[in-house]
C-alpha positions in Angstrom: 9.7 20.3 14.3 13.4 21.1 14.6 15.4 19.4 11.7 19.1 17.5 13.0 22.2 19.2 12.7 24.0 18.0 9.5 27.7 16.9 9.9 29.8 15.7 7.2 30.9 12.2 6.5 35.0 13.6 7.3 33.9 15.5 10.3 31.9 12.4 11.9 34.8 9.8 10.4 37.6 12.5 12.1 35.4 12.4 15.2 34.6 8.3 15.3 38.3 8.0 14.8 39.6 10.4 17.1 37.4 8.5 20.0 38.3 4.9 18.9 42.2 6.2 19.7 41.9 7.9 22.7 39.0 4.8 23.9 42.7 3.0 23.2 45.0 5.5 24.4 42.8 5.2 28.1 42.8 1.3 27.6 46.7 1.1 28.1 47.1 3.5 30.3 44.9 2.0 32.7 46.3 -1.5 31.8 50.1 -0.3 32.1 49.9 1.8 34.9 46.8 0.5 36.9 47.2 -3.3 36.3 50.5 -3.8 36.0 52.2 -3.6 39.2 49.2 -5.8 40.1 50.4 -8.5 37.1 53.9 -7.9 37.8 52.9 -8.6 41.4 51.5 -11.7 40.5 54.0 -12.9 38.3 57.0 -12.9 40.8 55.3 -14.7 43.0 54.9 -17.1 41.0 58.3 -17.5 39.9 59.3 -17.5 43.6 57.4 -20.6 43.9 59.1 -22.0 41.2 62.3 -20.9 42.8 61.5 -22.9 45.6 59.7 -25.5 44.2 63.5 -26.2 42.2 65.6 -25.6 45.1 63.0 -28.4 46.9 63.8 -30.7 44.0 67.4 -30.6 44.4 70.4 -32.8 46.0 72.7 -31.4 48.0 75.3 -32.3 44.4 73.2 -29.7 42.1 72.2 -27.3 44.8 75.5 -25.9 44.9 75.2 -25.0 40.9 71.3 -24.2 40.9 71.9 -21.0 43.5 73.5 -19.3 41.5 71.6 -19.1 38.3 68.2 -19.1 39.6 69.6 -16.4 41.7 71.2 -13.9 38.6 68.8 -15.7 35.7 65.8 -14.3 37.9 67.0 -11.5 39.8 66.3 -12.4 43.5 68.8 -12.6 46.4 69.9 -15.9 48.4 71.7 -16.4 51.7 72.0 -19.5 52.9 72.3 -19.6 57.1 72.9 -21.8 59.9 71.8 -21.5 62.9 74.7 -18.8 64.1 75.9 -17.6 61.0 75.9 -16.9 57.3 76.9 -19.3 55.1 77.1 -18.6 51.6 75.1 -15.5 49.5 73.9 -15.2 45.9 73.4 -12.2 44.4 73.6 -10.2 47.5 74.6 -7.3 46.1 71.1 -6.8 43.6 69.3 -3.6 43.6 67.7 -3.8 47.1 68.3 -6.4 48.2 67.3 -6.9 51.8 69.9 -9.7 53.6 73.1 -7.9 52.9 72.3 -4.8 55.5 70.7 -4.6 59.2 67.0 -4.6 57.9 65.8 -4.3 61.3 62.0 -6.2 59.8 64.2 -8.8 58.1 66.4 -9.7 60.8 63.5 -10.6 63.0 61.7 -12.6 60.3 65.6 -14.2 60.0 65.9 -14.5 63.8 61.6 -15.8 64.1 62.4 -18.6 60.9 65.3 -20.4 63.1 64.3 -20.1 66.7 60.6 -21.8 66.0 62.6 -24.4 63.6 59.8 -24.4 60.4 60.4 -25.5 57.4 58.8 -23.5 55.0 57.5 -20.2 55.2 56.2 -16.9 53.2 56.3 -13.8 54.0 55.3 -10.5 52.4 56.0 -7.2 53.7 56.8 -3.2 53.3 60.9 -3.1 53.0 60.6 0.5 54.8 64.8 0.8 53.1 63.6 1.4 50.0 59.8 1.9 50.8 58.7 -1.1 48.4 56.6 -4.3 48.6 58.7 -7.3 49.8 58.6 -11.3 50.0 60.7 -13.1 51.6 60.5 -16.8 51.4 62.2 -19.0 54.5 63.5 -22.5 53.8 65.4 -25.9 55.5 67.3 -27.7 54.0 69.5 -30.2 54.7 70.0 -28.7 58.3 70.6 -25.7 57.0 67.9 -22.5 56.3 67.8 -20.6 53.2 66.6 -17.0 52.5 64.9 -16.0 49.3 64.2 -12.4 48.8 62.6 -10.2 46.0 61.3 -6.8 45.4 57.6 -7.4 44.5 57.4 -3.0 43.6 60.4 -2.4 42.2 59.2 -1.3 39.1 59.2 2.6 39.5 61.6 3.4 36.9 60.2 1.6 33.9 56.7 2.5 34.6 57.7 5.9 34.1 59.4 5.2 30.8 55.9 3.4 30.1 54.5 6.9 30.9 56.4 8.5 28.5 56.1 6.0 25.7 52.1 6.5 26.3 52.2 10.0 26.5 54.0 10.2 23.1 52.1 7.2 21.3 49.0 9.2 22.0 50.1 12.3 20.2 51.3 10.0 17.4 48.0 8.1 17.5 45.8 11.8 17.5 48.3 13.2 14.0 47.6 9.6 12.4 44.3 9.5 13.3 43.5 13.3 11.9 45.7 12.2 8.8 43.5 8.4 8.8 40.1 10.3 8.7 40.9 13.2 5.9 42.2 10.1 3.8 39.4 7.8 4.3 36.4 10.5 4.0 37.9 12.5 1.0 37.7 8.5 -0.8 34.4 8.3 0.5 33.1 11.9 0.4 34.5 12.4 -3.5 32.5 9.9 -5.1 28.7 10.9 -2.8 29.5 14.4 -3.5 30.0 13.7 -6.8 27.2 11.7 -7.4 24.3 14.0 -5.1 25.8 16.7 -8.0 25.0 14.4 -11.1 21.5 13.3 -9.4 20.7 17.0 -8.7 21.4 17.6 -12.3 18.9 14.0 -13.0 16.6 16.1 -10.9 16.4 18.8 -13.2 16.1 17.3 -16.3 19.5 16.6 -17.5 19.5 13.2 -18.2 22.8 12.8 -19.4 24.2 12.4 -16.3 26.5 9.1 -16.2 27.4 7.6 -12.9 30.8 5.9 -12.4 31.6 3.0 -10.1 33.6 4.0 -7.5 35.1 0.3 -6.3 32.8 1.0 -2.8 29.8 -1.4 -3.0 27.5 0.8 -1.4 28.4 3.9 -3.4 27.4 1.5 -6.4 24.5 -0.1 -5.5 23.3 3.8 -5.1 25.0 4.6 -8.5 23.1 1.8 -10.1 19.8 2.7 -8.1 19.9 6.4 -9.7 20.9 4.7 -13.8 17.5 2.7 -12.7 15.3 5.8 -11.6 17.3 7.7 -15.1 15.8 4.9 -17.4 12.2 5.7 -15.6 12.5 9.0 -15.5 13.1 9.7 -19.5 10.6 6.8 -20.0 8.1 8.3 -17.6 9.1 11.5 -19.5 8.3 10.4 -22.7 4.7 9.0 -21.5 4.5 12.4 -20.0 4.0 13.9 -23.5 2.6 11.1 -25.0 -0.1 11.8 -22.2 0.0 15.8 -23.1 0.1 15.1 -26.6 -3.0 12.7 -26.3 -4.8 14.4 -24.2 -4.7 18.5 -26.0 -5.8 16.3 -29.2 -8.8 14.2 -27.4 -9.8 17.5 -26.5 -9.2 20.2 -29.6 -10.8 17.4 -32.1 -14.7 17.7 -30.6 -13.8 21.2 -29.5 -13.0 22.1 -33.1 -16.3 20.2 -34.4 -18.4 21.5 -31.6 -17.4 25.4 -32.7 -17.3 24.3 -36.7 -20.8 23.2 -36.8 -22.3 25.0 -34.5 -21.0 27.9 -37.4 -22.8 26.1 -39.9 -25.8 26.1 -37.7 -25.8 30.0 -37.2 -24.6 31.1 -40.8 -25.9 27.8 -42.8 -28.0 25.3 -42.0 -30.0 27.0 -39.7 -32.6 27.5 -42.6 -32.5 23.8 -43.6 -33.9 21.9 -40.6 -33.0 18.5 -41.7 -29.1 19.6 -41.8 -29.2 21.6 -38.9 -30.9 18.8 -37.1 -27.7 16.6 -38.5 -25.3 19.0 -37.4 -26.9 19.3 -34.2 -26.5 15.7 -33.7 -22.6 15.4 -34.6 -22.3 18.1 -31.4 -24.3 16.2 -29.2 -22.1 13.4 -30.3 -18.4 15.4 -29.6 -19.6 16.7 -26.6 -20.5 13.0 -25.3 -16.7 12.7 -26.3 -15.6 15.0 -24.5 -17.3 14.4 -21.2 -16.1 10.6 -21.8 -12.4 12.0 -21.9 -13.6 14.7 -18.2 -15.4 11.6 -17.0 -12.2 9.1 -17.5 -9.2 11.0 -16.4 -11.7 12.0 -12.8 -12.1 8.1 -11.9 -8.7 8.0 -12.5 -7.5 10.1 -10.6 -10.3 9.3 -7.9 -8.8 5.8 -7.9 -5.5 6.6 -8.2 -6.1 8.9 -4.9 -7.7 5.6 -3.1 -10.9 7.8 -2.8 -12.6 5.8 -4.4 -14.5 2.7 -3.0 -16.0 -0.7 -3.8 -19.7 -1.5 -4.3 -19.8 -5.3 -3.7 -22.5 -7.3 -4.8 -24.0 -10.3 -6.2 -25.0 -10.6 -10.2 -24.7 -12.9 -13.3 -21.8 -11.3 -15.5 -22.6 -13.6 -18.2 -25.6 -11.2 -18.0 -23.8 -8.2 -18.3 -21.3 -9.1 -20.7 -23.9 -10.0 -23.4 -25.6 -5.9 -22.7 -22.3 -4.7 -23.3 -22.0 -6.6 -26.3 -25.3 -5.4 -27.8 -23.8 -0.9 -27.5 -21.4 -2.4 -30.1 -24.4 -3.4 -33.1 -23.9 -1.0 -34.7 -20.3 -1.5 -35.8 -21.1 -5.0 -36.6 -23.6 -3.6 -38.9 -21.7 -1.1 -40.5 -17.9 -1.7 -40.2 -19.2 -5.7 -40.4 -17.0 -6.4 -37.4 -17.2 -9.6 -35.2 -17.5 -10.4 -31.6 -17.7 -13.7 -30.4 -18.3 -14.7 -27.2 -17.8 -18.0 -25.4 -18.9 -18.4 -21.7 -20.9 -20.0 -19.1 -25.1 -19.5 -19.5 -24.6 -18.0 -15.4 -21.6 -16.8 -14.3 -22.9 -15.8 -10.5 -19.7 -13.3 -9.0 -19.4 -10.9 -6.7 -17.8 -7.8 -7.5 -19.1 -4.0 -8.1 -20.7 -4.2 -10.9 -20.5 -0.9 -12.3 -16.9 -0.8 -12.1 -16.4 -4.2 -13.8 -18.7 -3.6 -16.4 -16.2 -0.7 -17.0 -13.0 -3.0 -17.2 -14.7 -5.5 -19.9 -16.4 -2.4 -22.5 -12.6 -0.9 -22.1 -11.2 -4.0 -22.9 -13.4 -4.5 -25.7 -12.7 -1.2 -26.5 -9.0 -1.8 -26.8 -9.3 -5.0 -28.5 -11.9 -3.6 -31.4 -8.8 -1.0 -31.8 -6.0 -2.7 -32.3 -7.8 -6.4 -33.9 -6.5 -7.5 -37.3 -7.7 -7.0 -40.5 -10.6 -9.6 -40.1 -11.6 -7.4 -37.5 -12.4 -10.0 -35.3 -12.8 -10.3 -31.6 -13.2 -12.7 -29.2 -15.0 -13.2 -25.3 -14.0 -16.1 -23.6 -14.4 -16.9 -19.8 -14.3 -20.1 -17.9 -14.8 -21.8 -14.9 -11.6 -23.1 -12.8 -12.0 -23.9 -9.2 -10.5 -20.7 -7.4 -12.1 -18.6 -10.5 -13.3 -17.5 -13.5 -11.0 -16.8 -16.3 -11.7 -13.5 -18.3 -10.6 -13.4 -22.1 -10.9 -10.7 -24.4 -8.5 -11.9 -28.0 -7.8 -9.6 -30.4 -6.0 -10.7 -33.7 -4.0 -7.7 -33.9 0.6 -7.2 -34.9 0.6 -8.1 -30.9 2.9 -6.0 -28.2 6.5 -5.8 -27.9 7.3 -7.9 -24.5 10.0 -4.6 -23.5 6.7 -2.5 -24.1 4.5 -5.1 -22.3 4.9 -3.5 -18.5 3.9 0.2 -20.1 0.8 -0.7 -22.2 -1.0 -0.2 -18.8 0.2 3.5 -18.1 -2.0 6.3 -19.0 -2.1 7.2 -22.8 0.7 4.5 -23.5 0.1 3.2 -27.2 2.2 0.2 -28.9 0.8 1.0 -31.9 0.3 4.3 -32.8 -2.1 4.1 -36.1 -4.6 2.0 -34.5 -8.2 1.7 -35.6 -10.1 3.9 -33.8 -12.9 2.7 -34.7 -15.0 2.8 -31.3 -15.1 6.3 -28.5 -11.7 5.6 -26.7 -9.7 8.2 -24.6 -6.6 6.7 -24.4 -7.0 5.6 -20.4 -9.1 2.7 -20.5 -6.7 0.2 -20.0 -5.4 1.7 -16.9 -8.3 2.3 -15.5 -8.5 -1.3 -16.2 -5.4 -1.4 -13.6 -6.7 0.6 -11.3 -10.1 -1.7 -10.9 -8.8 -4.9 -10.8 -5.6 -4.0 -7.9 -9.2 -2.1 -6.1 -10.8 -5.5 -6.3 -7.4 -7.6 -6.3 -8.0 -9.5 -9.0 -4.6 -11.0 -11.0 -4.6 -9.6 -14.2 -2.3 -9.7 -17.1 -1.4 -9.8 -21.0 0.1 -12.6 -23.2 0.8 -11.5 -26.8 2.6 -13.0 -29.8 4.0 -10.3 -32.6 1.5 -10.3 -35.6 -0.7 -12.7 -34.3 -2.8 -11.2 -31.5 -2.9 -10.3 -27.8 -5.3 -11.8 -24.9 -5.4 -9.6 -22.4 -7.2 -11.3 -19.0 -8.3 -10.9 -15.4 -9.2 -13.8 -12.7 -12.2 -13.3 -10.4 -12.2 -14.9 -7.5 -15.3 -17.5 -7.0 
């Protein structure tokens, strides 16, 4: 797959502003050069209609003062005639006026208008002397004839000036676009480049980088996100170190024990059958501990990669809990632990029996490891309308509220000096999380400092 060509923000900003500027200039050229003539013509026709309307409504007394003002202010020329001669003219020397020349077209129009005895007529034609479109109004007023003339396209010089101005504006606009694009791109790219460099340092493990505010909302949002990422990376790094330390410890301890007792059997106790059996039993126990650790790591990895599937079946959870409690009989007798159970006689549910047993086993292990000096653990199951609520309660020191989101992580321990009275790999709560999420069961923990913690999950009925 071909990668897209990458362009800097500065280059893109320059291109976009130049394109925008060129489009605006093209629109100006189109409006001023092509549409201006049409607009000017319509304005002139509308203006002439207004002049004619004013003349028609004027009486004979005001007409003599109205005509000069109208002619000079609106740049039109006016001629009043009778059937034989010209009576009066106004602004007749206006540039392009065809009423003061022997223009055949205009003369023919005037003659035709008088002979036909018309009251009003509009004529639009080409003034051959000036080679421009022209407009001539014929109007009969109080027995005399009035002719009003105006050029429609006598704006060539003005158009040329506009073209020159637009050319200068275009050149200046392009230079301004370049300057603005460089300024804007630097204002935008500088903080992005800075963030990119710091993000690379962060990716390389330098957690001392700081992200300053730039005043641009989107960039500041990115800085805030990276700050949060840095915080999470620091926590993850701490958890990684704890993970390595705990795994190393959990592997090293049984291996050391296995080696030590194997050497004792080889060198000393091989002669004493009773001692040798005792040492072999310790080796077997430590091997089981290693097997448990490896199996937990493999199971957790399998579930996290979504390679594990559920084998749903209907079974009695109460019977499974009773069977699990029996496994702790030895610590109940030797260590004087108390495990109280409060639940209905029958709890029929549909789930993966093997995995749910693992959840309860790990939660009970966790409660025993962290319970208080009274060595008391409680398992409680209550039935609601829609679900069974399973709670495992200890009486330990509790968990700080800010640490609760992290207790489900691998090898996270809120108390390094927990009891460890039963075999545990440090992966229990992480496995619990994966199994419950695989079942889509709601779960969580409620904790009060110096009073204990309650781990719970809900099984849908």
